[in-house]
C-alpha positions as CSV (number, residue, x, y, z in Angstrom):
1,M,24.6,12.3,-3.5
2,T,21.4,10.6,-4.7
3,M,18.5,10.2,-2.2
4,A,17.6,6.5,-1.6
5,K,14.2,5.5,-2.6
6,K,11.9,4.5,0.3
7,S,9.9,1.3,-0.1
8,F,7.5,-0.7,2.1
9,I,6.0,-4.1,2.0
10,A,2.8,-4.5,4.0
11,Q,1.2,-7.8,4.7
12,L,-2.6,-7.8,5.0
13,R,-4.8,-10.7,5.9
14,T,-8.4,-10.0,5.1
15,K,-11.6,-11.4,6.6
16,P,-12.9,-13.8,3.9
17,E,-16.2,-11.9,3.7
18,K,-14.3,-8.6,3.3
19,R,-11.9,-9.8,0.5
20,D,-13.8,-8.2,-2.3
21,A,-14.1,-4.9,-0.4
22,L,-10.4,-4.9,0.4
23,I,-9.5,-5.5,-3.3
24,A,-11.9,-2.7,-4.4
25,L,-10.5,-0.2,-1.8
26,Q,-6.9,-1.1,-2.6
27,T,-7.5,-0.8,-6.4
28,E,-9.1,2.6,-5.9
29,L,-6.1,3.7,-3.7
30,K,-3.6,2.4,-6.3
31,N,-5.3,4.2,-9.1
32,L,-5.4,7.5,-7.2
33,V,-1.7,7.1,-6.2
34,F,-0.7,6.7,-9.8
35,A,-2.9,9.7,-10.9
36,H,-1.9,12.1,-8.1
37,E,1.5,11.0,-6.8
38,P,4.2,11.3,-9.6
39,D,6.9,10.4,-7.0
40,A,5.2,7.0,-6.2
41,M,7.2,4.7,-8.5
42,V,5.6,1.5,-7.5
43,Y,2.3,0.8,-5.8
44,E,1.0,-2.8,-6.2
45,L,-1.2,-5.2,-4.3
46,F,-0.4,-8.9,-4.7
47,Q,-2.7,-11.8,-3.7
48,S,-1.3,-15.1,-2.6
49,D,-1.8,-18.0,-4.9
50,D,-2.0,-20.3,-1.9
51,D,-4.2,-18.2,0.4
52,P,-6.8,-15.9,-1.2
53,D,-7.1,-13.9,2.0
54,L,-3.4,-13.0,2.2
55,F,-2.1,-9.9,0.4
56,Q,1.2,-8.0,0.1
57,C,1.1,-4.3,-0.7
58,V,4.4,-3.1,-2.2
59,A,5.2,0.5,-2.7
60,T,8.3,2.5,-3.6
61,F,8.6,6.3,-3.4
62,R,11.3,8.6,-4.9
63,D,12.3,9.7,-1.4
64,D,11.1,10.3,2.2
65,A,9.3,13.5,1.2
66,A,7.2,11.5,-1.4
67,F,6.4,8.9,1.2
68,E,5.3,11.6,3.7
69,K,3.1,13.2,1.0
70,H,1.5,9.8,0.4
71,M,0.8,9.3,4.1
72,H,-1.0,12.7,4.4
73,I,-2.8,13.0,1.0
74,D,-6.6,13.3,1.3
75,F,-7.6,10.0,-0.4
76,H,-5.1,8.0,1.8
77,D,-6.9,9.4,4.9
78,R,-10.3,8.5,3.3
79,L,-9.4,4.9,2.1
80,V,-7.1,3.5,4.8
81,P,-9.6,3.3,7.7
82,P,-12.1,1.1,5.7
83,I,-9.1,-0.9,4.4
84,L,-8.1,-1.6,8.0
85,E,-11.7,-2.6,8.9
86,C,-11.4,-5.4,6.3
87,L,-8.5,-7.0,8.0
88,A,-8.6,-10.2,10.1
89,E,-5.5,-9.2,12.0
90,D,-3.1,-6.2,12.4
91,M,-1.2,-5.4,9.2
92,T,2.5,-5.9,9.3
93,I,4.7,-3.4,7.5
94,A,8.5,-3.3,6.9
95,F,10.4,-0.4,5.4
96,Y,13.4,-0.7,3.0
97,R,15.8,1.5,1.1
98,S,17.0,0.8,-2.4
99,I,20.7,0.1,-2.9
100,G,23.0,0.1,-5.8
């Protein structure tokens, strides 16, 4: 039996004056994820065409263990608090499993 991939979609609304900082922090996080987490298959930040302060972070991990590793890796712990400080409101996050 194949383990289902674990994915999340997080919506982030940044304070306008913190937009550039959020993009820089998320870009650093993305680069570190790809460099150090081989079981992270997707890690992308998307900016809305209609609202420059609205972002979606989309990630897919090979399995639950890979997601747990991501949540506890040192650079995640270093970068997420300043990312959260950039937000104008609480981040929303939804989890999904791949099918088919």
